[in-house]
KOLKOL-96675 format. One line per field, with one value per residue (C-alpha): residue in three letters; residue number from 0; y, z, x; chain. Coordinates in steps of 0.02 Angstrom, whole numbers. Each point is the difference from the previous one (the first is absolute). Layout:
# residues N
r = (ALA;...) $
k = (NUM;...) $
py = (Y;...) $
pz = (Z;...) $
px = (X;...) $
c = (A;...) $
***
This chain:
# residues 654
r = (MET;ARG;ILE;VAL;ASN;VAL;ALA;VAL;LEU;LEU;LEU;VAL;LEU;HIS;ALA;GLN;ILE;VAL;VAL;PRO;PHE;TYR;LEU;PRO;GLY;VAL;ALA;PRO;ARG;ASP;TYR;GLN;GLU;GLY;GLU;ASP;LEU;ASP;VAL;LYS;VAL;ASN;LYS;LEU;ASP;SER;VAL;LYS;THR;GLN;LEU;PRO;TYR;ASP;HIS;TYR;SER;LEU;PRO;PHE;CYS;GLN;PRO;PRO;VAL;ILE;GLU;GLU;ALA;ALA;GLU;ASN;LEU;GLY;GLU;VAL;LEU;SER;GLY;ASP;ARG;ILE;GLU;THR;SER;PRO;TYR;GLU;VAL;GLN;MET;LYS;VAL;ARG;VAL;GLY;CYS;LYS;ILE;LEU;CYS;LYS;LEU;ASP;TYR;ALA;VAL;ASP;GLU;LEU;ASN;GLN;PHE;ALA;GLU;ARG;VAL;ASP;GLU;ASP;TYR;ARG;VAL;ASN;TRP;VAL;LEU;ASP;GLY;LEU;PRO;ALA;THR;THR;LYS;ILE;TYR;MET;GLU;LEU;PRO;GLU;GLY;ASP;ASP;GLU;GLU;PRO;ARG;TYR;GLY;TYR;GLU;LYS;GLY;PHE;PRO;LEU;GLY;PHE;VAL;GLY;GLY;GLU;GLU;TYR;GLU;GLY;SER;THR;PRO;GLY;VAL;LYS;TYR;VAL;ASN;ASN;HIS;VAL;ARG;LEU;VAL;ILE;TYR;TYR;HIS;GLU;GLU;ALA;SER;GLY;GLY;GLN;GLY;THR;PRO;LEU;TYR;ARG;VAL;VAL;GLY;PHE;GLU;VAL;GLU;PRO;PHE;SER;VAL;LYS;HIS;VAL;ILE;ASP;GLY;ASP;TRP;LYS;GLY;ASN;GLN;ASN;THR;LYS;LEU;LYS;THR;CYS;THR;VAL;LEU;SER;PRO;VAL;THR;PRO;SER;LEU;PRO;PRO;GLN;GLN;VAL;SER;GLY;TYR;THR;GLY;ASP;THR;LYS;VAL;PRO;ILE;ILE;TRP;THR;TYR;ASP;VAL;ASP;TRP;LYS;GLN;SER;ASP;VAL;LYS;TRP;ALA;SER;ARG;TRP;ASP;VAL;TYR;LEU;LYS;MET;THR;ASP;SER;GLN;ILE;HIS;TRP;PHE;SER;ILE;ILE;ASN;SER;ILE;MET;ILE;VAL;LEU;PHE;LEU;SER;GLY;MET;VAL;ALA;MET;ILE;MET;MET;ARG;THR;LEU;HIS;ARG;ASP;PHE;LYS;ARG;TYR;ASN;GLU;ILE;GLU;GLN;ASN;ASN;GLU;GLU;GLN;GLN;GLN;GLU;GLU;THR;GLY;TRP;LYS;LEU;ILE;HIS;GLY;ASP;VAL;PHE;ARG;PRO;PRO;ALA;HIS;GLY;GLY;MET;PHE;SER;VAL;LEU;VAL;GLY;THR;GLY;VAL;GLN;VAL;ILE;THR;MET;THR;VAL;LEU;THR;LEU;VAL;PHE;ALA;VAL;LEU;GLY;PHE;LEU;SER;PRO;ALA;ASN;ARG;GLY;GLY;LEU;MET;THR;ALA;LEU;LEU;LEU;LEU;PHE;VAL;PHE;MET;GLY;MET;PHE;ALA;GLY;TYR;ALA;SER;THR;ARG;MET;TYR;LYS;MET;PHE;LYS;LEU;THR;ASP;TRP;LYS;THR;ASN;THR;LEU;VAL;THR;ALA;LEU;PHE;TYR;PRO;GLY;PHE;VAL;PHE;ALA;VAL;PHE;PHE;VAL;LEU;ASN;LEU;MET;ILE;TRP;GLY;GLU;LYS;SER;THR;GLY;ALA;VAL;PRO;PHE;ILE;THR;LEU;VAL;ALA;LEU;LEU;VAL;LEU;TRP;LEU;GLY;ILE;SER;VAL;PRO;LEU;VAL;TYR;LEU;GLY;SER;TYR;PHE;ALA;PHE;LYS;LYS;PRO;ALA;ILE;GLU;PRO;PRO;VAL;LYS;VAL;ILE;ASN;ILE;PRO;ARG;MET;LEU;LEU;PRO;ASP;GLN;ALA;TRP;TYR;THR;HIS;PRO;GLN;LEU;SER;ILE;LEU;VAL;GLY;GLY;VAL;LEU;PRO;PHE;GLY;ALA;VAL;PHE;ILE;GLU;ILE;PHE;PHE;ILE;MET;SER;SER;VAL;TRP;LEU;HIS;GLN;PHE;TYR;TYR;MET;PHE;GLY;PHE;LEU;PHE;ILE;VAL;PHE;VAL;ILE;LEU;CYS;ILE;THR;CYS;ALA;GLU;ILE;SER;ILE;VAL;MET;CYS;TYR;PHE;GLN;LEU;CYS;ASN;GLU;ASP;TYR;HIS;TRP;TRP;TRP;ARG;SER;PHE;LEU;THR;SER;GLY;SER;CYS;GLY;GLY;TYR;LEU;PHE;LEU;TYR;SER;ILE;PHE;TYR;PHE;PHE;THR;SER;SER;LEU;ARG;MET;SER;SER;PHE;VAL;PRO;ILE;LEU;ILE;PHE;PHE;GLY;TYR;MET;ALA;THR;ALA;SER;PHE;ILE;PHE;PHE;ILE;MET;THR;GLY;THR;ILE;GLY;PHE;ILE;ALA;SER;PHE;TRP;PHE;VAL;ARG;LYS;ILE;TYR;SER;SER;ILE;LYS;VAL;ASP) $
k = (0;1;2;3;4;5;6;7;8;9;10;11;12;13;14;15;16;17;18;19;20;21;22;23;24;25;26;27;28;29;30;31;32;33;34;35;36;37;38;39;40;41;42;43;44;45;46;47;48;49;50;51;52;53;54;55;56;57;58;59;60;61;62;63;64;65;66;67;68;69;70;71;72;73;74;75;76;77;78;79;80;81;82;83;84;85;86;87;88;89;90;91;92;93;94;95;96;97;98;99;100;101;102;103;104;105;106;107;108;109;110;111;112;113;114;115;116;117;118;119;120;121;122;123;124;125;126;127;128;129;130;131;132;133;134;135;136;137;138;139;140;141;142;143;144;145;146;147;148;149;150;151;152;153;154;155;156;157;158;159;160;161;162;163;164;165;166;167;168;169;170;171;172;173;174;175;176;177;178;179;180;181;182;183;184;185;186;187;188;189;190;191;192;193;194;195;196;197;198;199;200;201;202;203;204;205;206;207;208;209;210;211;212;213;214;215;216;217;218;219;220;221;222;223;224;225;226;227;228;229;230;231;232;233;234;235;236;237;238;239;240;241;242;243;244;245;246;247;248;249;250;251;252;253;254;255;256;257;258;259;260;261;262;263;264;265;266;267;268;269;270;271;272;273;274;275;276;277;278;279;280;281;282;283;284;285;286;287;288;289;290;291;292;293;294;295;296;297;298;299;300;301;302;303;304;305;306;307;308;309;310;311;312;313;314;315;316;317;318;319;320;321;322;323;324;325;326;327;328;329;330;331;332;333;334;335;336;337;338;339;340;341;342;343;344;345;346;347;348;349;350;351;352;353;354;355;356;357;358;359;360;361;362;363;364;365;366;367;368;369;370;371;372;373;374;375;376;377;378;379;380;381;382;383;384;385;386;387;388;389;390;391;392;393;394;395;396;397;398;399;400;401;402;403;404;405;406;407;408;409;410;411;412;413;414;415;416;417;418;419;420;421;422;423;424;425;426;427;428;429;430;431;432;433;434;435;436;437;438;439;440;441;442;443;444;445;446;447;448;449;450;451;452;453;454;455;456;457;458;459;460;461;462;463;464;465;466;467;468;469;470;471;472;473;474;475;476;477;478;479;480;481;482;483;484;485;486;487;488;489;490;491;492;493;494;495;496;497;498;499;500;501;502;503;504;505;506;507;508;509;510;511;512;513;514;515;516;517;518;519;520;521;522;523;524;525;526;527;528;529;530;531;532;533;534;535;536;537;538;539;540;541;542;543;544;545;546;547;548;549;550;551;552;553;554;555;556;557;558;559;560;561;562;563;564;565;566;567;568;569;570;571;572;573;574;575;576;577;578;579;580;581;582;583;584;585;586;587;588;589;590;591;592;593;594;595;596;597;598;599;600;601;602;603;604;605;606;607;608;609;610;611;612;613;614;615;616;617;618;619;620;621;622;623;624;625;626;627;628;629;630;631;632;633;634;635;636;637;638;639;640;641;642;643;644;645;646;647;648;649;650;651;652;653) $
py = (6570;104;-42;-187;13;88;-137;-136;88;13;-184;-45;101;-66;-182;45;65;-162;-121;62;-102;-21;14;-149;48;-33;-158;-128;-142;-166;-97;-185;-59;18;120;144;178;148;123;163;150;179;166;58;152;112;126;96;33;-39;-60;-179;-105;-169;-150;-57;175;-84;-154;-132;-177;-9;-134;-60;113;151;17;159;-15;97;175;115;194;14;-117;89;168;-66;-74;-181;-130;-177;-129;-184;-59;-158;-50;-173;-28;-146;-22;-73;-42;57;61;26;101;-22;88;118;51;50;164;82;190;141;144;114;-128;-20;191;1;-111;108;154;-73;-74;171;78;-119;-86;-154;-145;-41;-175;-65;-178;-49;180;35;124;-53;59;5;-38;138;-50;143;22;-24;87;-107;-114;-3;-172;24;-94;86;127;20;97;-9;101;-10;-86;-40;101;-19;2;102;120;-76;54;-64;-64;-124;-142;-26;160;147;173;92;-153;-50;-179;-81;-128;-148;-128;7;-116;-7;-39;-38;-23;-119;-44;-168;2;-134;-149;-7;-148;-168;73;97;143;177;146;188;127;121;77;36;58;16;-3;70;-41;49;-144;-14;-176;-127;-139;-182;-63;54;93;-135;101;67;-177;-98;127;-12;143;12;154;-91;-163;-65;-55;152;161;168;106;188;-52;-46;123;117;26;168;97;156;41;-94;81;-45;-141;-113;-130;-37;-166;13;-161;35;-127;-17;-106;-38;-38;-39;35;-46;144;24;156;-26;62;142;72;-17;189;33;-1;138;107;-16;89;152;2;1;83;159;9;-15;142;100;-32;51;153;48;-30;119;139;-37;5;170;76;-76;84;169;-22;-63;156;112;-92;-24;162;136;-30;-26;163;84;-77;56;178;21;-68;112;134;170;130;151;58;19;-178;-64;93;-73;-175;7;-55;-153;-133;63;171;-77;-105;99;-35;-168;-100;121;-105;-7;68;-123;-106;-102;-65;-25;-104;-109;-37;-42;-115;-92;-13;-86;-124;-40;-18;-127;-96;-8;-56;-138;-60;-8;-96;-131;-15;-27;-133;-91;32;81;-138;18;-180;87;86;177;-2;155;111;-62;31;179;41;-72;70;172;-11;-51;122;137;15;61;127;76;1;86;123;59;9;122;95;24;56;136;62;-37;-51;-81;-166;-101;82;-25;-187;-12;75;-123;-149;58;101;-131;-147;106;57;-172;-75;144;-38;-187;15;104;-123;-146;77;15;-182;-60;92;-110;-157;-54;-113;129;101;-25;-60;108;-118;18;187;-9;-106;129;137;-99;-25;184;80;-141;-37;125;154;-60;-48;171;82;-125;49;192;-32;-68;140;131;-64;25;169;103;-10;141;82;16;189;123;72;190;93;105;-98;65;83;25;-145;30;-31;-186;-89;-71;-178;35;63;-108;-53;-60;-85;-96;-49;-54;-83;-139;-46;-97;-104;-44;-41;-123;-103;34;-173;-94;103;-49;-186;41;94;-147;-126;99;60;-144;-139;-69;-72;110;-89;88;63;-27;128;114;4;55;127;68;25;89;107;48;50;104;91;34;52;116;84;29;78;113;50;49;105;87;40;60;132;54;-68;-81;-57;-180;-104;-15;12;-157;-99;55;-21;-189;-10;61;-187;-22;127;-95;-161;71;69;-164;-89;111;-49;-183;10;56;-110;-165;-141;76;20;85;96;13;132;-114;-101;166;79;-153;12;184;1;-141;77;169;-86;-90;160;85;-146;16;194;-18;-140;72;173;-66;-88;163;105;-116;-4;198;15;-108;91;180;-51;-73;151;129;-102;3;184;134;126;150) $
pz = (7914;34;-178;43;162;-89;-126;132;90;-159;-32;170;-4;-172;71;145;-131;-98;140;148;159;112;170;108;-14;-186;4;-138;12;-66;-75;-36;-159;15;150;-2;-47;52;-142;83;-79;22;-49;-173;-55;-152;-57;-71;160;132;112;61;34;92;-112;58;-31;-170;0;-33;56;191;121;131;126;-45;124;-1;27;138;-61;65;-1;-167;-88;64;-55;-172;-12;-6;50;-8;7;-33;-171;-62;-113;38;-38;43;-25;-174;-31;-168;-22;-170;-33;182;36;149;0;-100;44;-69;-11;-7;-111;142;49;-177;-7;151;-97;-156;97;83;-172;-80;138;-32;169;30;109;124;79;119;3;130;27;-192;-89;-158;-158;-185;-134;-137;-168;-86;-189;-99;-172;-153;-53;172;47;184;126;64;131;145;159;142;79;169;13;-149;-85;56;-179;-163;-112;-166;-155;-143;103;85;-107;-9;103;-42;9;157;90;169;31;163;15;77;-33;74;-26;149;-52;159;-8;129;45;76;167;97;44;166;114;-79;-159;-44;-124;62;-113;14;-101;-98;-118;-24;-165;-51;-182;-9;-134;-32;-52;-24;64;-81;110;-74;46;175;136;138;119;6;1;-125;-134;-167;-117;-182;-2;93;75;83;-173;-93;98;-21;-143;-43;-151;98;13;150;142;-16;153;-79;-115;102;57;92;125;-97;98;-82;55;12;32;80;-40;29;-50;110;-91;81;-71;74;19;31;98;181;136;54;-178;-33;13;-141;-125;94;14;-185;-42;-15;-104;123;-138;8;184;-37;-128;137;112;-135;-38;186;28;-144;86;166;-90;-79;165;94;-122;37;184;-8;-105;131;147;-73;-96;41;189;17;-77;103;163;-50;-42;153;122;-54;119;-71;-11;6;15;-195;-27;134;-73;-168;67;87;-141;-51;124;142;6;59;136;136;-92;-69;157;36;25;-147;-8;59;91;82;-153;-72;149;-15;-186;39;144;-116;-136;120;46;-178;-45;139;-41;-179;32;126;-122;-139;109;51;-179;-74;131;-57;157;-107;-129;-105;62;171;-60;68;85;-83;39;181;18;-72;127;153;-44;-28;173;91;-92;86;137;-135;-60;169;35;-165;3;182;-37;-143;97;148;-119;-61;185;2;166;-29;-35;62;-134;-130;48;-11;-169;-54;58;-82;-157;-120;65;9;-181;-58;107;-59;-183;33;95;-139;-137;114;3;-187;-12;128;-97;-148;111;-41;116;-18;131;167;138;155;106;-95;-4;191;6;-115;124;147;-87;-42;167;114;-57;-126;99;164;-90;-76;172;67;-143;35;186;-38;-120;125;131;-116;-22;-153;-162;3;-161;-43;-17;96;-59;2;75;-145;-160;-172;-76;-185;-106;-150;-173;-33;-151;-104;46;188;-6;120;-132;-124;126;72;-169;-60;165;-20;-179;20;150;-80;-163;94;63;-115;-90;161;53;-163;49;175;-69;-123;137;106;-128;-129;137;-36;117;58;79;-75;177;-36;-141;101;138;-118;-78;171;40;-164;38;173;-82;-141;122;113;-139;-89;160;46;-168;-4;186;-40;-148;105;145;-125;-55;180;22;178;-17;-33;124;-93;-172;40;47;-156;-122;12;67;-167;-56;78;-117;-145;59;1;-177;-60;75;-115;-148;54;17;-179;-79;95;-31;130;-65;151;-58;157;140;143;-83;-57;175;71;-121;21;194;28;-118;85;162;-66;-80;171;79;-131;25;189;-19;-144;78;169;-83;-92;158;106;-137;-11;191;10;-146;76;172;-74;-105;138;132;-117;-10;117;52;112) $
px = (2767;-152;-68;28;-93;-152;0;-4;-135;-106;29;-45;-165;-35;17;-113;-129;1;9;-94;-19;-154;-52;-54;-176;-1;109;-26;-133;22;-141;-21;-89;-191;11;-124;57;-105;-51;-43;-80;55;-74;-58;100;12;124;-149;-92;136;-145;24;-152;-24;2;-171;-75;-39;-103;132;-13;23;65;-128;92;103;150;105;188;81;51;132;-13;86;-115;-151;70;29;-172;50;-144;65;-134;-27;-66;-93;144;70;183;109;187;41;-183;-57;-175;-89;-150;-69;-163;8;-184;-149;-86;-149;25;-128;24;62;132;64;5;121;115;-16;41;161;47;-21;109;142;-3;121;-23;135;31;128;69;134;36;28;-110;-74;75;-49;128;-2;87;92;-18;152;32;-41;138;79;46;30;-91;-156;27;-123;-21;-118;-144;-69;-168;-112;-133;-183;-58;17;-100;-32;104;96;139;-118;-64;-191;-37;-111;83;-60;-70;71;51;55;137;-94;140;171;154;113;175;102;185;80;181;41;92;85;-105;-95;-19;-3;61;-157;42;-44;-41;0;-103;117;-125;-178;-75;-181;-68;-179;-129;-179;-99;-191;-15;-120;-61;4;-176;-80;75;49;101;179;78;-105;-42;91;31;9;120;140;53;159;68;-70;59;-70;73;-27;-103;-150;-153;29;-117;-95;-46;-77;-146;-129;-161;-160;-18;118;93;169;93;184;109;164;142;184;152;150;166;162;176;163;127;187;-37;33;-116;122;-9;-182;-38;121;-138;-96;156;40;-161;114;161;154;102;-101;40;184;-22;-80;145;125;-98;-10;190;39;-105;93;171;-44;-62;148;115;-80;8;184;38;-81;81;175;25;-123;-13;177;37;-129;78;172;-63;-107;130;145;55;-58;134;-107;-183;-19;58;-115;-146;39;6;-164;-110;-90;-67;111;-85;-166;82;-98;-168;19;-59;-139;-160;-112;-179;-133;137;-134;-68;175;42;-154;42;172;-49;-139;132;118;-137;-41;181;35;-158;53;177;-56;-134;123;125;-128;-60;167;33;-152;-113;-133;-19;-162;-38;-24;-162;-28;167;68;-152;4;188;-20;-137;78;178;-78;-88;158;110;-106;140;119;-123;-22;181;55;-146;36;187;-36;-130;124;137;-117;-12;-198;-71;-173;75;-151;-117;132;6;-184;-1;139;-103;-163;41;60;-88;-160;9;28;-141;-120;34;-13;-157;-88;54;-53;-175;-7;54;-126;-132;49;-28;181;99;141;-95;88;-120;-39;95;155;-18;-6;153;94;-46;55;165;12;-61;36;187;63;-47;74;160;10;-13;128;126;-40;37;169;40;-60;119;150;87;-53;102;122;48;184;-11;-106;-157;-3;-145;-55;-33;57;-150;57;72;104;-68;-11;67;-135;47;-25;-179;-103;-133;132;111;-143;-59;168;40;-123;27;167;-54;-168;87;112;-144;-147;17;-9;-150;-80;14;-67;-146;-34;4;-120;-126;14;-8;172;129;146;144;157;52;183;-17;-114;135;127;-116;-41;187;18;-150;75;165;-76;-117;149;116;-122;-51;179;42;-150;26;184;-52;-126;118;130;-128;-15;-180;-10;-175;54;-102;-165;87;108;-149;-106;142;7;-180;-66;21;-168;-79;83;-70;-174;23;67;-152;-108;103;-10;-194;-16;136;-10;-123;-109;-176;-91;-151;-115;22;48;150;66;-13;81;147;36;-40;127;126;-13;30;148;72;-27;99;137;7;33;129;105;-16;67;149;45;-12;106;136;-12;7;154;81;-37;63;156;51;-35;93;153;25;62;-135;44) $
c = (A;A;A;A;A;A;A;A;A;A;A;A;A;A;A;A;A;A;A;A;A;A;A;A;A;A;A;A;A;A;A;A;A;A;A;A;A;A;A;A;A;A;A;A;A;A;A;A;A;A;A;A;A;A;A;A;A;A;A;A;A;A;A;A;A;A;A;A;A;A;A;A;A;A;A;A;A;A;A;A;A;A;A;A;A;A;A;A;A;A;A;A;A;A;A;A;A;A;A;A;A;A;A;A;A;A;A;A;A;A;A;A;A;A;A;A;A;A;A;A;A;A;A;A;A;A;A;A;A;A;A;A;A;A;A;A;A;A;A;A;A;A;A;A;A;A;A;A;A;A;A;A;A;A;A;A;A;A;A;A;A;A;A;A;A;A;A;A;A;A;A;A;A;A;A;A;A;A;A;A;A;A;A;A;A;A;A;A;A;A;A;A;A;A;A;A;A;A;A;A;A;A;A;A;A;A;A;A;A;A;A;A;A;A;A;A;A;A;A;A;A;A;A;A;A;A;A;A;A;A;A;A;A;A;A;A;A;A;A;A;A;A;A;A;A;A;A;A;A;A;A;A;A;A;A;A;A;A;A;A;A;A;A;A;A;A;A;A;A;A;A;A;A;A;A;A;A;A;A;A;A;A;A;A;A;A;A;A;A;A;A;A;A;A;A;A;A;A;A;A;A;A;A;A;A;A;A;A;A;A;A;A;A;A;A;A;A;A;A;A;A;A;A;A;A;A;A;A;A;A;A;A;A;A;A;A;A;A;A;A;A;A;A;A;A;A;A;A;A;A;A;A;A;A;A;A;A;A;A;A;A;A;A;A;A;A;A;A;A;A;A;A;A;A;A;A;A;A;A;A;A;A;A;A;A;A;A;A;A;A;A;A;A;A;A;A;A;A;A;A;A;A;A;A;A;A;A;A;A;A;A;A;A;A;A;A;A;A;A;A;A;A;A;A;A;A;A;A;A;A;A;A;A;A;A;A;A;A;A;A;A;A;A;A;A;A;A;A;A;A;A;A;A;A;A;A;A;A;A;A;A;A;A;A;A;A;A;A;A;A;A;A;A;A;A;A;A;A;A;A;A;A;A;A;A;A;A;A;A;A;A;A;A;A;A;A;A;A;A;A;A;A;A;A;A;A;A;A;A;A;A;A;A;A;A;A;A;A;A;A;A;A;A;A;A;A;A;A;A;A;A;A;A;A;A;A;A;A;A;A;A;A;A;A;A;A;A;A;A;A;A;A;A;A;A;A;A;A;A;A;A;A;A;A;A;A;A;A;A;A;A;A;A;A;A;A;A;A;A;A;A;A;A;A;A;A;A;A;A;A;A;A;A;A;A;A;A;A;A;A;A;A;A;A;A;A;A;A;A;A;A;A;A;A;A;A;A;A;A;A;A;A;A;A;A;A;A;A;A;A;A;A;A;A;A;A;A;A;A;A;A;A;A;A;A;A;A;A;A;A;A;A;A;A) $
***
């Protein structure tokens, strides 16, 4: 029955992944034939530099008035800048080789294009809430009669560097894509009033071309000029000579004509499923493989824990609780983990910092759980741009109450008294570290004049959220925790600690147990981590929250089980310094995440070569690894704490 329930859960989550639903703020819009659609421009981005720029930072054709769309906190932090464009699109109205504008560029302006092309920048547009995509055809082996396979990439390239793969180009010369074909897919809905058919946009593709346009006669303005290179009946093809933007010197003025086509295609895809093409940018079968791999690790660890709980511990309880017949037998029985019952709940060294880390870990865990729940239910759809980032920030701020409560409960259990200082450190330590890293990186990004730099007003807003809401909530949680009685251990702590520990088995040495402890939990989730990192650093969409929720549950189980197993081995060797060890055992996942980020940097398609992008990558990955360390360490400690209390409350101690 349990297997059936799990299977049903997986199917439900998979269905949620494939068919997401949307909030009222992103409800569908119906268009009549001929009705205007707004093509909006977003940031220019590159996986090579990781520095986004405003679309009009390059001298593109501009509308008479550039209007910016309202942005939420998440959009600002991700560097999005959504603005109006001069492109004119009407529902179901086909356009062929329409001139957008003709601009005469100076050499320094052409060099701007050439530099961005060399840095592999991509252009991002938005139509009816859908980001522009480029269709990529996959090469099939010779003799394969299957239909062409294709995938999608977000945005479209600004241009290309000449080479053999580009017809008519010169190797090493930069070319700009000055012609685009907008392929818009629509789905016909029920008719409106008086039988007027209504349509919804369900797909948005862009095919870029580089064309050195030739005017047929004289220039007569955008509307009346005719071109030799393309007409309504003779569309642009890749065989036309491309538009060069590098290699010019002096005071040369180079004219570039920007043109576009609009093509409409009817689609059977319904509006609710129009994001499927973006979600299929990654293969869901690999995610299922990740789940199966993780489940196998969980079953292995569960078997070990079950063996300890059902056999070893049962035998220990029976042996320890027997009534001893004489002093010799009693002396013989007092071995193993029962022997250190008077020291096992002795407060650890640096108990204040330990309390701070546990409190912060509880805050991160509750934030993560709530974010995943909202995401799985569809409230953080990618159509709600910036929603995920905003939700993470706000949930972290409001979960400060749980951080203060957990930290003070631990602090009070350790018989420490300065709870107000501990609360202040809890409120400032982790957010202060993240803000300091973010501020330094933001200065670097600002120095590059990138739109990824967070404005000063937004920094002030973040400080208000932190100091004005999060810190008071941490104190509120600490107040409630301070009013509650301290957590009492199930056995008394003796006054004089044991000074000498017996020789430890090789597998219980701290360094080895900590290194080994993080391998299995990280191994259970590293495939999903690869997809998350690819979505962040390769500018892909990630919306596999159903898979991510399952993987997160598996991560919690593996962290808890490995921490319990290693803690039991440690106690059996009469080593009672288990507090920090239980935290570091599962928390070492954070170290493996950072090591994996180094491996990912050198093996993925990232091609960062300058200082600032590399600093951004490792700065943010170090921060993410630190978050992962605190979260997994807290999970492991909570599990070990429950386990230790459980076993020592089940034995008779004189």
